[in-house]
C-alpha positions as CSV (number, residue, x, y, z in Angstrom):
1,M,54.9,66.4,109.4
2,S,56.1,69.7,110.7
3,H,59.2,71.4,109.5
4,R,61.1,73.6,111.8
5,R,62.6,76.6,110.1
6,R,66.3,76.8,110.5
7,S,67.8,80.0,111.6
8,P,69.4,82.0,108.8
9,R,73.1,81.7,108.4
10,P,75.1,84.7,109.4
11,L,75.9,86.7,106.2
12,E,79.6,86.8,107.1
13,L,79.9,83.0,106.8
14,A,78.2,83.0,103.4
15,L,80.3,85.9,102.1
16,G,83.5,84.4,103.4
17,E,82.9,81.2,101.4
18,V,82.0,83.1,98.2
19,R,85.0,85.5,98.7
20,G,87.3,82.5,99.1
21,R,86.1,81.0,95.8
22,L,86.2,84.2,93.8
23,A,89.5,85.7,95.1
24,P,92.2,85.6,92.4
25,E,95.1,83.3,93.3
26,T,97.8,85.9,93.3
27,V,100.5,87.0,95.7
28,L,98.7,90.3,96.1
29,A,95.3,88.7,96.9
30,A,96.9,86.4,99.5
31,V,98.7,89.4,101.1
32,Q,95.6,91.5,101.1
33,A,93.6,88.6,102.7
34,S,96.3,88.2,105.4
35,W,97.2,91.9,105.9
36,G,95.1,92.6,109.0
37,E,96.3,89.5,110.8
38,A,99.9,90.2,109.9
39,V,100.1,93.8,111.0
40,G,97.1,94.3,113.3
41,A,94.0,96.5,113.1
42,M,95.7,99.8,113.8
43,I,98.2,99.5,111.0
44,A,95.7,97.9,108.6
45,A,93.5,101.0,109.1
46,Q,96.4,103.2,107.9
47,A,98.1,101.1,105.3
48,T,96.9,98.9,102.5
49,P,98.8,96.5,100.1
50,T,97.9,97.9,96.6
51,S,100.2,96.1,94.2
52,E,102.8,93.5,93.8
53,R,105.6,92.8,91.3
54,A,108.2,90.2,91.5
55,G,107.6,89.7,95.2
56,V,107.8,93.4,96.1
57,V,104.5,94.5,97.7
58,T,103.6,98.2,97.4
59,V,101.8,99.4,100.5
60,S,99.9,102.7,100.3
61,C,100.0,104.5,103.6
62,A,97.8,107.3,104.9
63,A,100.7,109.5,105.9
64,S,104.5,109.6,105.4
65,V,105.1,108.7,109.0
66,W,103.3,105.4,108.5
67,A,105.3,104.7,105.4
68,Q,108.5,105.4,107.3
69,E,107.4,103.2,110.2
70,L,106.5,100.3,108.0
71,D,109.8,100.6,106.1
72,L,111.5,100.0,109.5
73,M,109.2,97.1,110.3
74,G,109.4,95.7,106.8
75,P,111.5,92.6,107.4
76,E,109.3,91.6,110.4
77,I,106.1,92.1,108.4
78,V,107.5,90.2,105.4
79,A,108.4,87.3,107.6
80,R,104.9,87.3,109.1
81,L,103.2,87.6,105.7
82,N,105.2,84.7,104.3
83,E,104.3,82.6,107.4
84,L,100.6,83.4,106.8
85,V,100.4,83.0,103.0
86,G,102.8,80.0,102.9
87,G,106.1,79.8,101.2
88,Q,108.2,82.9,100.3
89,P,106.2,84.9,97.8
90,V,106.9,88.3,99.4
91,V,110.5,89.6,99.1
92,R,110.1,93.1,100.6
93,L,107.7,95.9,101.1
94,R,107.7,99.2,99.3
95,C,105.9,101.8,101.4
96,V,104.5,104.9,99.7
97,T,102.3,107.8,100.9
98,D,98.8,107.7,99.4
99,S,97.2,111.2,99.3
100,S,93.8,109.9,98.2
101,P,91.0,110.0,100.8
102,R,90.3,106.7,102.6
C-alpha cells in the first residue's frame, strides 16, 4: 500500500486558526482584527488601535496629520467597525500621535 504524501498546509491557514482560538474576546481584540479591513492598508500602516475603554477606541497614529484626518473620518470608521465586529461596541475613536518608532 503506497501512501501519497499530502502537500503541507500553508502556514497562514494554520496560524489563522490558532490566532482565532487564542485571541481574547474583547472589543479591542475585535477592532484590531478588523482594523485593516475597516480602514484600508494605507491607513492601517499609519494608525493602530491600542486601547479601548467604555467603547472609546484609542488609535495611535504615526503623525499628527493622521490623527487629525482620522478624527474627521471617525464616525465613518466607527460605523464600518461596528458593521465588521457586529453590534455597537465602538462608540467613538480617540486619535493620538504616537512618537515611538514603528
